[in-house]
C-alpha positions in Angstrom: -20.3 14.6 -1.2 -19.7 15.4 2.5 -20.0 18.9 3.8 -17.0 20.5 5.5 -18.6 20.3 8.9 -17.7 17.0 10.5 -18.1 15.4 13.9 -15.0 14.8 16.1 -13.0 12.0 14.7 -11.5 9.1 16.7 -7.9 9.6 17.6 -6.7 6.0 17.1 -7.5 2.9 15.2 -5.4 0.4 17.0 -7.8 -2.5 16.4 -7.7 -2.1 12.6 -6.6 -5.4 10.9 -3.4 -5.2 8.8 -3.5 -5.7 5.1 -1.3 -8.4 3.6 1.8 -6.4 2.6 2.9 -8.8 0.0 -0.3 -8.9 -1.9 -0.4 -7.1 -5.3 -3.3 -4.9 -6.4 -6.1 -6.3 -8.6 -4.4 -5.0 -11.7 -1.9 -7.4 -13.1 1.6 -6.0 -13.7 4.8 -7.6 -15.0 7.5 -8.2 -12.4 10.5 -6.1 -13.2 14.1 -6.3 -11.9 14.5 -2.6 -11.5 12.3 0.4 -10.9 12.0 3.9 -12.2 10.1 6.5 -10.1 9.1 10.0 -11.1 8.7 12.3 -8.1 6.7 15.5 -8.4 8.7 18.4 -6.9 7.2 21.3 -8.8 7.2 23.9 -6.1 9.0 27.3 -5.8 11.6 27.5 -3.1 10.8 29.7 -0.2 7.1 29.6 -0.7 6.0 26.2 0.4 7.5 25.9 3.9 7.4 22.3 5.1 6.6 20.9 1.7 10.1 22.0 0.5 11.8 20.4 3.5 9.8 17.2 3.0 11.0 17.0 -0.6 14.6 17.7 0.3 14.5 15.1 3.0 12.9 12.5 0.8 15.3 13.1 -2.1 18.3 12.9 0.3 17.0 9.7 1.9 16.4 8.0 -1.4 19.9 9.0 -2.5 21.3 6.9 0.4 19.6 3.7 -0.9 21.9 3.1 -3.8 22.9 -0.3 -5.3 19.4 -1.6 -6.0 19.1 -0.6 -9.6 16.3 1.9 -9.0 16.2 5.4 -10.5 14.4 8.5 -9.2 13.6 11.4 -11.5 12.8 14.5 -9.5 10.6 16.7 -11.6 11.0 20.4 -10.6 9.5 23.7 -11.7 11.6 25.0 -14.6 12.5 28.3 -12.9 14.3 26.9 -9.9 16.4 23.7 -9.2 19.1 25.1 -6.9 17.1 24.3 -3.8 17.3 20.6 -4.3 20.2 19.8 -6.7 22.8 19.6 -3.9 20.8 16.9 -2.2 20.8 14.4 -5.1 22.4 11.0 -4.8 23.9 8.9 -7.6 20.5 7.3 -8.2 18.5 10.5 -8.5 18.4 13.2 -11.2 16.6 16.4 -11.8 14.1 16.8 -14.7 13.0 20.5 -15.0 9.4 20.8 -16.3 9.1 23.1 -19.3 7.4 26.4 -18.6 3.7 26.7 -19.6 2.9 28.0 -23.0 2.1 31.7 -22.8 -1.4 32.9 -23.5 -1.8 34.8 -26.7 -2.1 38.1 -24.9 1.1 37.5 -23.0 3.0 37.4 -26.3 2.0 41.0 -27.1 4.4 43.9 -26.4 4.0 45.4 -23.0 2.7 48.8 -24.4 -0.2 46.9 -25.9 -0.7 44.3 -23.2 -1.1 46.7 -20.3 -3.9 48.9 -21.8 -5.6 45.8 -23.0 -5.7 44.4 -19.5 -7.0 47.6 -18.1 -9.8 47.7 -20.7 -10.7 44.1 -20.0 -11.0 44.7 -16.2 -13.0 47.9 -16.8 -15.4 46.1 -19.1 -15.8 43.4 -16.4 -16.7 46.0 -13.8 -19.0 47.7 -16.2 -20.9 44.5 -16.7 -20.8 43.8 -13.0 -20.0 40.2 -13.5 -17.2 38.1 -12.0 -14.8 36.3 -14.4 -16.2 33.1 -15.7 -15.4 30.0 -13.6 -14.0 26.9 -15.2 -15.7 23.7 -14.4 -14.1 21.5 -11.8 -12.2 18.7 -13.5 -9.1 16.6 -12.8 -6.4 17.7 -15.2 -4.8 15.1 -17.5 -1.0 14.7 -17.6 0.6 16.8 -20.3 2.9 13.9 -21.2 6.0 14.9 -19.3 5.8 12.1 -16.8 5.0 9.6 -19.4 8.1 10.7 -21.5 10.3 9.6 -18.6 9.1 6.0 -18.8 8.5 5.6 -15.0 7.0 2.5 -13.4 5.6 4.7 -10.6 4.6 8.4 -10.3 4.8 9.9 -6.8 2.7 13.0 -6.5 3.8 14.9 -3.4 1.5 17.9 -3.4 -2.3 17.7 -3.3 -3.0 20.2 -6.1 -0.7 18.4 -8.5 -2.8 15.3 -9.0 -3.3 14.4 -12.7 -4.9 11.5 -14.6 -2.3 9.2 -16.2 -1.8 5.6 -17.1 1.2 5.5 -14.7 0.4 4.0 -11.3 0.3 6.8 -8.7 1.5 7.1 -5.1 -0.1 10.2 -3.6 1.1 12.0 -0.4 -1.4 13.6 1.9 0.0 16.0 4.4 -3.3 16.8 6.2 -7.0 17.5 5.8 -7.1 20.9 7.3 -10.0 22.0 5.3 -12.3 19.5 7.1 -11.1 20.7 10.5 -10.7 24.4 10.0 -13.0 25.3 7.1 -13.2 28.9 8.3 -9.6 29.4 6.9 -10.6 28.6 3.4 -12.7 30.5 0.9 -15.7 28.8 -0.8 -13.9 28.0 -4.0 -11.0 26.4 -2.2 -13.3 24.2 -0.2 -15.2 23.2 -3.4 -11.9 22.4 -5.1 -10.7 20.2 -2.3 -14.0 18.4 -1.9 -13.8 17.6 -5.7 -10.1 16.9 -6.1 -9.3 14.9 -3.0 -11.8 12.1 -3.5 -10.7 11.9 -7.2 -7.1 11.6 -6.1 -7.8 9.0 -3.4 -9.8 6.9 -6.0 -7.2 7.4 -8.7 -4.1 6.5 -6.7 -2.7 3.0 -6.2 -1.3 3.9 -2.8 -1.6 6.9 -0.4 1.2 8.1 1.9 0.0 9.7 5.1 2.7 11.6 7.0 1.5 10.5 10.4 -0.8 7.7 11.8 -3.2 10.5 12.8 -3.5 11.6 9.1 -4.0 8.0 8.1 -6.9 7.6 10.5 -8.3 10.9 9.4 -8.4 9.8 5.8 -10.4 6.7 6.8 -12.7 8.8 9.0 -13.3 11.8 6.7 -13.3 10.2 3.3 -13.7 6.4 4.0 -10.5 5.6 2.2 -9.8 1.9 2.4 -7.2 1.4 5.2 -5.3 -1.2 3.2 -4.5 1.6 0.6 -2.9 3.9 3.1 0.7 3.8 4.4 1.7 6.0 7.3 5.4 6.9 6.9 7.0 9.3 9.4 8.8 12.3 8.1 12.1 13.4 9.7 14.4 16.3 10.1 16.1 17.3 6.8 19.1 18.4 8.8 21.2 15.4 7.7 21.0 16.8 4.1 22.8 20.0 5.1 26.3 20.9 6.2 27.2 20.4 9.8 26.6 23.4 12.1 30.0 24.8 13.2 30.8 27.3 16.0 32.0 29.7 13.2 28.7 29.4 11.4 26.8 30.2 14.7 28.9 33.3 15.2 28.3 34.5 11.7 24.5 34.0 11.8 24.4 35.7 15.3 26.2 38.7 13.9 24.5 38.9 10.5 21.0 38.7 11.9 21.8 40.8 15.0 20.2 38.2 17.3 19.5 38.8 20.9 21.5 36.6 23.3 18.3 34.9 24.4 15.2 34.2 22.2 12.4 31.9 21.3 12.2 30.6 17.7 9.1 30.0 15.6 9.7 29.1 11.9 6.4 29.1 10.0 4.7 30.8 7.1 2.2 33.4 8.1 -0.9 31.4 7.7 -3.7 32.2 10.1 -3.8 28.7 11.6 -0.1 29.0 12.5 -1.4 31.1 15.4 1.2 33.8 15.4 -1.2 36.4 16.9 -1.9 34.4 20.1 1.8 33.8 20.5 2.5 37.5 20.2 -0.3 38.2 22.7 1.3 35.7 25.1 4.6 37.6 24.9 2.8 40.9 25.6 0.9 39.3 28.5 4.2 38.2 30.1 5.6 41.7 29.8 2.6 43.6 31.1 1.4 41.2 33.8 4.5 39.5 35.0 7.3 41.9 34.0 9.0 39.1 32.0 10.6 40.2 28.8 11.0 37.4 26.2 12.3 37.9 22.7 10.7 36.1 19.8 12.3 35.4 16.4 10.0 34.2 13.6 11.0 33.0 10.2 9.1 32.0 7.1 7.5 33.6 4.0 5.3 36.5 4.9 2.0 36.5 3.1 -1.6 35.6 3.6 -2.2 36.6 7.3 0.9 38.8 7.5 -0.8 42.3 7.5 -2.9 41.3 10.6 0.2 40.0 12.4 2.2 43.1 11.7 -0.7 45.3 12.9 -1.0 43.3 16.1 2.8 43.7 16.8 2.4 47.5 16.5 -0.7 47.6 18.6 1.0 45.7 21.4 4.2 47.8 21.0 6.3 44.7 20.7 8.6 45.9 17.9 11.7 45.6 20.2 10.9 42.0 21.3 9.3 40.4 18.2 11.1 40.2 14.9 10.0 38.5 11.6 12.9 37.7 9.4 11.0 36.3 6.4 12.3 33.4 4.5 15.9 32.4 5.3 18.1 29.6 4.0 18.2 26.2 5.6 21.8 26.5 6.8 20.9 29.7 8.7 17.7 28.2 10.0 19.7 25.3 11.5 21.9 27.8 13.3 18.8 29.5 14.7 17.7 26.2 16.2 21.1 25.9 18.0 21.1 29.5 19.1 17.5 29.6 20.4 16.5 28.9 24.0 13.6 26.8 22.6 11.3 26.2 19.7 7.7 27.4 20.4 5.2 25.9 18.0 1.7 27.1 18.7 0.0 25.9 15.5 -3.7 25.1 15.6 -3.4 22.3 13.1 -0.7 20.1 11.5 -0.4 16.8 9.9 3.1 16.3 11.3 5.1 19.5 11.8 8.5 19.8 10.2 9.8 22.4 12.8 9.1 19.9 15.5 11.3 17.3 13.8 14.0 19.9 13.0 14.1 20.7 16.7 14.5 17.1 17.6 17.3 16.7 15.0 19.2 19.7 16.4 18.5 19.0 20.1 16.4 22.1 20.7 14.0 22.3 23.6 10.4 22.3 22.5 7.1 23.7 23.8 4.2 23.2 21.5 0.5 22.8 20.9 -1.3 19.9 22.4 -2.6 18.4 19.2 -2.5 14.7 18.2 0.3 14.7 15.5 2.6 16.5 18.0 1.8 13.9 20.6 2.5 11.1 18.1 5.8 12.5 17.0 7.0 14.0 20.3 5.6 11.8 23.1 7.1 13.2 26.3 9.9 15.2 24.6 8.1 18.6 24.4 6.0 20.4 26.9 2.4 21.0 25.7 -0.1 23.8 26.0 -3.6 24.6 24.7 -2.9 26.7 21.5 -6.2 28.6 21.9 -5.3 29.8 25.4 -3.1 32.9 25.5 -2.9 32.6 29.3 -1.8 28.9 29.3 0.7 29.6 26.5 2.2 32.5 28.5 2.4 30.4 31.6 4.3 27.6 29.8 6.7 30.1 28.3 7.4 31.7 31.7 7.9 28.3 33.3 10.4 27.1 30.7 12.3 30.3 30.1 13.1 30.8 33.8 14.2 27.2 34.5 17.6 26.4 33.1 17.5 22.8 34.5 14.2 22.2 32.8 15.5 23.5 29.5 18.5 21.2 29.7 16.2 18.2 30.3 14.0 19.2 27.3 17.1 19.5 25.1 18.2 16.0 26.1 14.7 14.6 25.4 14.7 16.2 22.0 18.0 14.7 21.1 16.8 11.2 22.2 13.5 11.7 20.3 15.4 12.8 17.2 17.3 9.4 17.1 14.0 7.7 16.2 13.6 9.5 12.9 15.8 9.7 9.8 15.0 10.2 6.2 17.1 7.2 5.3 14.8 5.0 7.4 11.7 6.6 6.0 13.0 6.4 2.4 13.3 2.6 2.8 9.6 2.6 3.6 8.8 4.8 0.5 10.8 2.4 -1.6 8.8 -0.5 -0.3 5.6 1.2 -1.3 7.1 2.1 -4.7 8.0 -1.5 -5.3 4.6 -2.7 -4.3 2.8 -0.3 -6.6 5.4 -0.8 -9.4 5.1 -4.6 -9.4 8.6 -5.3 -8.1 9.0 -8.5 -6.0 9.1 -7.5 -2.3 11.9 -8.5 0.0 11.2 -9.7 3.5 12.4 -6.3 4.7 9.9 -4.6 2.4 7.1 -6.7 3.8 8.1 -5.9 7.3 8.3 -2.2 6.5 4.9 -2.2 4.9 3.4 -3.9 7.9 4.9 -1.2 10.1 3.3 1.5 7.9 -0.1 0.0 8.5 0.1 -0.7 12.2 
């Protein structure tokens, strides 16, 4: 097993030979006239950021591909289906997963359960030992997926991989733990180094959300290139109601937004780099007498206490606001109301906010990292995300130049035309057909070739 510390990886693999997109795997499967796909969507709305928008976009895109006899069962966490049910097509349906069976102690009355828990924790401290660790093992399917009778199982979240007799398509969003191991605890790193190779080996096909992630899989884990299909994500905006002038006014009033502001939608993970962005805002105020307002959205956990403390230390409460998680319709309005999207993340596999900005025609300034270059080309302006001074300079330049902002908005709109979930869903369908043993059309073969170029 490799250690987390790795040498710098190559950026491109342009000379890699293409696999034969029409060839089947070594396992013999019967050719069928229709296809049934189970899609893992067992997340909790509001807590998973880009993963939620990815699933909404994919479900919406597949719903546009009707008339081929295929069915898609979207398996959700039992407690919440509202976030995705309005995005279903005639060929898609929701299957809520049953809640896990409660442990015996959870069935006890609360007046018994609470003191029992206190006593257990006290005994553990008395014995000065940590709770016992379970051995690392790949979980087996509990039978829910098998009960649906799918030809293919699409696992969309790394930690949800299971062993099953159903052929698996496995989405990989990034390998951040190999690039920024300092943001992971020891147990998390061990789990990833155990689970990822098992998932790569146990999957029939792997979806990478960018070419950069595809190349990283080959470099970091030696995954066979012919097994990986790079399929671009897109803005989920098409899945939502159109933005109207009335909606913009309502959101402006409800959130009490300043007339001019920068937007950064991201959960408060450390690698999202909120603190350097806040420091850049303070630097502009103190050094250049430039006052910029920043609106941040996204679930507030993990690194949030450190961010909140830094805002107070820099006395930026009147300029920097964190709204927490907000609904997708309101977020789309924020993209339209903002002067620009600022995206200073240290690491991404793609970057859904970037695609959302392109879809809404929002000007973009962002980190100079390979996936952003791949998706954005010359549409955004780039900065070094580890340099507060460079970030501040870029924000000053763009915020003071209305003509430049107008050009950036036009470039975003043009870039957004290249991506749509309907186009990407056709690529997913081609992979599903290949893995499920369905005869490929000439269009499928062309799409598969494009996914491996």
